[in-house]
C-alpha positions in Angstrom: 127.1 133.3 26.3 130.5 131.8 25.6 131.8 132.6 22.0 130.3 130.3 19.3 133.3 130.7 17.0 134.7 127.2 16.2 137.9 125.9 17.8 140.6 124.3 15.8 141.1 120.5 17.1 144.7 120.5 15.5 146.1 123.0 17.5 145.3 121.7 20.7 147.1 119.0 22.9 143.7 117.1 23.6 143.6 114.3 26.3 140.8 111.7 25.7 138.7 109.8 28.5 136.1 107.1 27.8 133.2 107.5 30.1 131.3 104.7 29.2 131.0 101.6 26.9 127.7 100.1 26.0 126.8 96.8 23.9 124.0 97.0 22.1 121.8 94.7 20.1 119.6 94.7 17.3 117.2 92.1 16.7 116.9 91.1 13.2 115.5 88.3 10.9 118.5 86.3 10.9 119.5 86.8 14.6 120.7 89.6 16.6 123.5 92.2 15.4 125.5 93.0 18.0 127.7 96.4 18.3 129.0 98.8 20.5 128.6 102.6 21.7 131.1 104.8 23.4 130.7 108.0 25.1 134.0 109.9 25.0 135.0 113.0 26.4 138.2 115.0 25.0 140.0 118.2 26.4 143.0 120.1 26.5 143.8 121.3 30.3 146.0 123.6 29.8 143.5 125.7 27.6 140.3 124.8 29.7 138.8 123.8 26.3 136.5 120.4 26.3 134.0 118.2 24.4 132.0 115.0 24.1 130.9 113.0 21.6 129.8 109.5 20.8 130.7 107.0 18.7 129.0 103.7 17.3 130.9 100.7 15.9 130.4 96.8 15.7 134.4 96.8 17.3 135.3 98.9 20.7 138.3 100.7 19.4 135.7 101.9 16.6 133.7 103.3 18.8 136.2 105.0 20.6 137.6 106.4 17.6 134.5 107.4 16.0 133.5 109.0 19.6 136.7 110.9 19.6 136.1 112.2 16.4 132.9 113.4 17.3 134.0 115.6 20.3 136.6 117.3 18.1 133.5 118.7 16.5 132.1 120.4 19.6 134.8 121.7 21.7 134.2 124.7 23.6 136.2 127.2 25.9 135.5 127.2 29.6 135.7 130.3 31.9 138.2 129.5 34.9 139.0 131.6 37.6 142.6 130.7 39.2 142.3 127.2 39.9 138.8 127.1 40.3 135.1 127.9 38.7 133.8 131.7 39.1 130.8 131.2 40.5 128.1 128.1 41.7 126.5 126.6 38.5 123.5 123.6 38.1 123.0 122.1 34.8 120.3 120.0 33.9 119.5 117.4 31.0 116.8 115.2 30.6 116.4 114.4 34.9 120.1 114.5 35.1 121.2 117.7 37.5 125.0 118.5 37.9 126.0 121.1 40.6 129.3 122.8 40.4 130.6 124.4 43.5 133.9 126.8 43.7 136.5 125.0 45.9 139.7 126.7 47.6 143.5 125.5 46.4 144.2 121.7 47.9 140.4 120.7 47.8 141.2 118.6 45.0 138.4 117.3 42.3 135.5 116.0 44.8 133.3 114.5 41.5 132.6 110.9 40.7 132.2 109.0 37.4 131.2 110.9 34.6 131.6 114.7 36.1 134.9 113.9 37.1 135.8 112.4 33.6 134.8 116.0 32.3 136.1 117.9 35.0 139.4 116.3 34.7 139.2 116.9 30.6 138.6 120.7 30.8 141.8 121.2 33.7 140.0 122.5 36.5 141.9 121.4 39.9 139.8 122.2 42.7 135.9 121.7 42.1 132.9 120.7 44.5 130.3 119.2 42.4 127.1 116.9 43.2 125.3 115.0 40.5 121.3 115.1 41.3 118.7 112.8 39.5 119.6 110.5 37.1 122.5 108.4 37.0 123.0 107.8 32.8 126.3 108.7 32.0 124.9 110.4 28.9 122.7 112.2 31.1 125.0 113.3 33.0 128.0 114.7 30.8 125.1 116.5 28.9 124.0 118.1 32.3 128.0 118.8 33.3 128.4 120.3 30.0 125.5 122.8 30.4 126.6 123.7 33.9 130.3 124.1 32.5 128.7 126.7 29.3 126.7 128.5 32.3 130.4 129.9 33.7 130.7 133.6 33.0 133.6 136.0 33.9 133.2 138.9 35.7 133.6 141.5 32.6 130.6 139.7 30.6 128.7 139.9 34.0 129.6 143.9 34.0 128.6 143.9 30.5 125.4 142.4 30.5 124.2 144.7 33.5 125.4 147.5 31.7 128.1 148.8 34.3 131.9 149.0 34.8 133.9 146.2 36.1 134.9 148.0 39.3 131.1 148.9 40.0 130.2 144.7 40.2 133.5 143.5 42.2 
């Protein structure tokens, strides 16, 4: 399980990326109230830290700003192995599933849409991905985050199995 200690966003150089903007309306007695919902991913590629958040406001820039603030509150660190991920991982959220596979150097990020935004924010240069099921950006981003949270380094696996690092390599 990744460490649950809070990551301070002030000490990081965070880059943000808007994944989806949705215009939503609420029908009231006087007509329709329009507002905007934004799904934002923020990350520090040098330190492999990523988070996501949603914001809602009457204007798009305000919704994006709120999304960024929400994303800074749930940052977490990802384990990587040189320029890729340590092992295959499948993340599920709702009916959205995302499969992440390690890739050799020079492959690049093979991902589309919301998955690409998350992978680039975390700073993994070589990875293969497949989005299965739902194409809803919220579910795909949450499934990608779940897949990234499942990544473990060799020392964690050795400790969980009660073995030494040399025994599992």
